[in-house]
Steps between C-alpha positions, in 0.01 A plus 500: 500500500785740585664437162176572315460828688852605413441413132180703488670801662787467252258505207324812633835676546613397154180629335529829685858545382409446135176693520661835552518719196701803405430843647568831330590813690484824302484872561660837441813650656473878544715770661338578835533879488423571134299197395717452191550139385836342578646351182694176541413472870574158654258271687661191660375216720811371675354172631405391150796663320265664245470857388370739240571846361255778437442634146490863379163545672622359835295178455640164607363145493651207688374143466576274797 
């Protein structure tokens, strides 16, 4: 019985791990005082080692 319970819990954990999809974080980077867009601003998530740069309008999009 204990082995069956462990197997069922393992299957639930496995399905949860593969069931997660990608997430996209996006937004604008602007100068605080003037509100002007920051061109080529950097957004970085250190724990995932992923980043993105903003375009000429200050927009960035990062898919995790």
